[in-house]
N, C-alpha and C positions, 0 to 999 in steps of 0.2 A: 582461561584465556580464550578458549575456542567459542565460549558461549558469547563472550563480547563481540568477537569477530563475526559470529553469525548474526547478532543483533544489529551490527553496523550494516552488513549485507542487507538484511531485510529493511532497514531503515532507508537504505538507498533505493531499494525497489519500491518501497512505500512512496517516496518522493517522486520517483519516476511515474508512478500511477497517478499521483496528485497532478502532475504536470499533464498527463494524458487525459485526465477528467477536465482540467480547465481548458484544454485545446478542443475536446469535444464539445463543451458547453458554449465555447466562443464561436463555434462553427454556425452559420445561418441555419442549416437543416441538420441538427445534431440528432444522432441515432439513439433513441431512448433505451433501446435493448442493449446497445454497446456501452452507453453510460452506465446503466444498471449492473452489468457484468464488471466493469471497471471498479464501480464503488464496492461490489461484493469482494473483489479480489483485494482491494485496499484494506477493507475492514478485517478480511482474514489474516493479512499480513499484520495489522495493528494488534489483533488478539494473540498472534504467535509471538510478537515482540513482548508484549505484556507478560505472557506466561513465561518466556525465557528469563526477562528481567526479574520476575519473582523468585524464580530458581536461582538466579545469580546472587541473590543477596541473602 
């Protein structure tokens, strides 16, 4: 059960990062470095979610 809760938590953070990425992209003068960092964080979360999902099954 704790693994599923962690996956949900990470999924929520993943969605928040997606929104932050979209907000940054929509800005007229988006910061490429900030955008790259947000994408890196999002990918790291996705990989962690997939690893936890594989262990849960």
